[in-house]
C-alpha positions in Angstrom: -66.2 10.0 -18.8 -64.6 9.8 -22.1 -61.4 7.9 -22.4 -59.9 7.8 -26.0 -56.9 5.3 -26.4 -53.5 6.4 -26.2 -51.8 8.4 -29.4 -48.5 8.6 -30.2 -47.2 10.9 -32.5 -43.8 11.7 -33.8 -42.6 14.9 -34.9 -39.5 17.7 -35.0 -39.3 20.9 -32.8 -36.2 23.4 -33.8 -34.5 20.0 -34.8 -35.0 18.0 -32.0 -37.0 15.2 -32.1 -40.3 15.2 -30.0 -42.7 12.8 -29.2 -46.6 13.9 -28.4 -48.7 11.3 -26.4 -52.3 12.1 -26.2 -55.4 10.2 -25.0 -55.8 7.9 -21.9 -52.5 5.6 -21.3 -52.6 2.7 -19.4 -49.9 0.3 -18.1 -49.4 -1.8 -21.0 -48.6 1.3 -22.9 -45.4 1.8 -21.1 -43.9 -1.1 -23.9 -45.3 0.9 -26.8 -44.0 3.9 -25.7 -40.4 2.7 -24.6 -40.2 1.1 -27.8 -40.6 4.7 -29.7 -38.0 6.8 -27.2 -35.8 3.5 -27.8 -35.4 3.9 -31.8 -34.6 7.6 -31.1 -31.8 6.3 -28.7 -30.5 3.5 -31.7 -30.1 6.3 -33.9 -27.9 8.3 -32.3 -30.0 10.9 -30.5 -29.2 11.8 -27.1 -32.1 14.7 -26.4 -35.9 14.6 -27.6 -38.9 16.3 -26.2 -41.7 14.7 -24.7 -44.8 16.4 -24.6 -47.0 14.9 -22.3 -49.8 17.4 -21.8 -52.8 16.0 -23.5 -52.3 12.3 -21.9 -54.4 11.1 -19.2 -52.8 8.7 -16.6 -54.6 5.2 -15.5 -52.0 4.9 -13.4 -48.5 7.4 -12.5 -46.3 4.2 -10.9 -45.5 2.9 -14.5 -45.3 6.3 -16.1 -42.7 7.6 -13.4 -40.3 4.7 -14.2 -40.7 5.7 -17.7 -39.6 8.9 -17.4 
């Protein structure tokens, strides 16, 4: 089984911030993802696109709480 590390890419889609997660997400990655999402909130954004199509979850419990 090929498990790459988590990759977090930040971009924009139709003037809306877009965060793309890809690779293998362990529970301890939650803090890194939350830090990125909190940064958008702190900048005054009230919406964003979260693309999780390319992420493999080690556990779903932490990720469900994240969303």
